[in-house]
N, C-alpha and C positions, 0 to 999 in steps of 0.2 A: 655665675656663668662663664664659660670659657671665652677667652677674648677672641674675637673673630679674626680670621686670618686675612691678612692683606695680600690680595693678588691683582696688581694692576695689568692692564693690557698694553700691548704695543702702540695702540692708536692713542691711549691716554699719554705715554711717553712722548710720542711724536708732538702731540698737540702742545706739549710743554716745551718742546725743542730740546728734549733730551734723549740719551739713549741708555739702556739698562746694561749691567755688567754682562748678564746671560739671559738668553731667551730660555724660558722653561717649555720644553714640548711636552705636552700632556699626553698625546696619543689617543686613540680610541678607546683603549681599554680603561685608561685613566680618567676619561671624560664620561663615559657612558655605563661601564660596569659598576654596580653597587660596590663590590668588595674592593675593586681597583681604585674606586675613588678615594678609598681610606688611604692608600699608599701615596695618590696624589697630595691629599691633605697633610700627611706626615712630613713629605719633602718640602711642601711650601712653608709648613710650620718651622722646619729647620732652616731653610733659606731665610726667613724672617729672623730667627734666633741669631743667626751668623751675620746679620745685617747685610745681606747680598742684595744689591738693587737687580731684581729680576721682573720679567714681565711674561705674559702668555699672549698667544695670538687670538685667542677667544675663539669666537664664531669665523674668525679668518682661517683657522687651522683645520686642514682636511686630512684624511688618512695618507700616510706616507706612500701608499701603493705597495707595501710588502705582501699582504696576503694575495693581491692581484698578480704580482710576479711570480711567487712561490707556486700559485695555482696554474702559472703558464699563460696568463694573460698579459703579456709585455706590453700591448698597445694600452690598456687601461693602466697599467703602471705608469708609462711614460706620461700619459696625459695627466695624472694625479701628481706625479713628480714635478712636471712642468709648471702646474698651477702653484704648487707649494714654494718652488724655486723663485717664481716671479713675486710673490708675497715676501719672502724671506729677503730677497735682493732689495724690493722696494723700501723695506725697513733698514736696509744696510746691516743685515745681522751678521755678526762675527763668529759668536760662540753659542752653542747649544747645548743644554743640559735635559736629559730624559730619563725616566724611570723604566723605559722600556727598551730591552735589547734589541727588539724588532725594529724599532724606529731608530735606534742608535746604529744599528749596522747599515740600515738602508741609506740614512742621511749620510753617514760617514764614507761609505764605500761605493754606493751606487749613484748618488747624486752628482759627485764630481764629473762623471761621464756625460752628464747632460748640462753641464755648467754651473753646478751649484756647488761652491766650495766654502766649507764652514769647519771651525774647531768643534768637534762633536764629543762631549762626554757623557758617560753613564753616571747615573745619580751616585753610585758608590765611590767612583773615581773622583767625582767632584766634592763629594763629602769628606773624602780622604784628604783632598788638597787644601779644604777649609780646615780640617784638624791640623795639617802640618802647619799651616799658616797661623795657627792659634786663634782662628775666629770662630771655631766650633769646639765645644767641649763634649767629649763622649766619656760618660761614666756608667759603671755597672749596674747601679740601682737595683732594680727589682728582678734584672736577669743575672746577677752576679752568681757564678757557680753553677747555673743551669746548664744541663746537657743539651746541646745543640748540635744539628747536623745541618750543612749547607749543600744546597742542590745548586749545581753549576747550570745557568741558562746557556744553551747551545750558542746563542749570537753574542754573548758576552765572553765565554770561555773559548771553546775550540774555534770559533769563527774570528775572534778579535784578540785571543791570548792573554784575557784579563782574568786572572784568578786570584790575586792577592788583595785587590782593593776591598771586596767585601768581607774577606776573612780579617785584614787588618783591623776593619770596624768592628767585627764581631770579638776579636780578642780585645779591643779596648773596652768592650761592655764586661770584660772579665768573666766570659761564660766558658764552659767546659765544651770545646769544639771536637766532636768525633766525625772522623770522615768516614763516608760510605766506602765500600770496597771499589764501586767504580766512581772515580771523582776527577776532578780537573780534567787533564787530557783525555782520559777514559771515562768521563762522565756519560751517563746514559740521558737520552732526551726524555722530557717529560710527556711527550706525544702530541703536543700541541703545534709545533713548528710546521712550516711547509702548508699553512693554511688548513691544516688538519683540525685545529680549534673549532672550526665552523661547521664540522660535518661528523656524522656518525662514523665510528671506526669500522673497517672492513672486517669480516668474520675471520676469528683466529682462535687461538688458545685462551689468550688473555690480553687485556688492553695494556698500552705501553705504561700508562700512568699508574696503574695497579703493581705493575712489575717494579717501577721506580719507587712507589711508596714502600712496597715490601723491603726494598733495599734500605730504604731510610728507616724503616721501623726496626731493622736488625741492630741499629745503632742505640736502640732505646732511648730515643730523644724525648725531651719535653716540648721542643719546638723545632719543627723543620723551617729553617731559614731559607728565603727565596731572594732572587733579585730580579724578577720579572713577572708582570702580571698574569702572563699566560701559564707560567710554570705555577703560580699561586692557586690558580683555579684548578689546574690538573692534580696538583698534589693534596689540594682540599677534597677534591672529588675521591682521590684514592684513599685518603684517611677515613672519608665518610663510609666507603666501600669495606673497610675493614672494621667500621663501628668503633673508631678510636677519637671521634671528634670531640668527646668530652674530656679526654686526657692528653691530647697532643695538638697543639696550635700550628698553623702554618702562617708565618708572618715574613713580610718583606723587611730587609736589613734596616731601611729608613723608618719603618713603624717601631722598630725594637728600639732605635736610638731615640725617637721622638717620645716613646712612651716609657723609657726606662725610669725617668724620674716620677712618673704618674704613680704613686703608691696608692 
């Protein structure tokens, strides 16, 4: 049987009079969406492997307010943000790692305006730093030589100018990385941003996630790699709409690293 993943809460750390190296911000998708939970588990598994002392807020974590803000409800966003800042400051949190670029962008760039100042890292950035420090080993394993294309999440790429961290990790897996025509600064949104994830699309000729999936399929990938739970859902739906789910997987970079050695 697989060893259970150890995930302590901030309250447990506090009770022992200790503080962790990082707070792992799980996010709504990573907490409640069955597919995204696998990304959360993969990231927790890697943090354990690298012997990083981390904790989660557990039931004290609330939505960052990103969907509310993007949908135009600034009041609700500020209420959610202030609640979170109160909890984070209560625990004297300094460094946050999250698998969701929406949470990453909101806490990093929008919380400071409300008094919440933290060092915030996307999980690919943090895993890259662990790799550089020699705390984490990334090896090809079962992904070695596989054709992979990487979809840039909007809030990691264009909004925060991070393109290299996920790609460096993929290169370490010794994959054959094939870029889509629109990538990096010219990347196309998966269609989930701006709270669009939670509503049906307006009428048009084609859904954005289908358009993006078609661009990914042009690279003839075995796996479409992602770095965002929303992108993961949208690209998975796109692959299903093309009836390719049996031959093409959609995986988060963390899942690929965590599963590389599971032969």
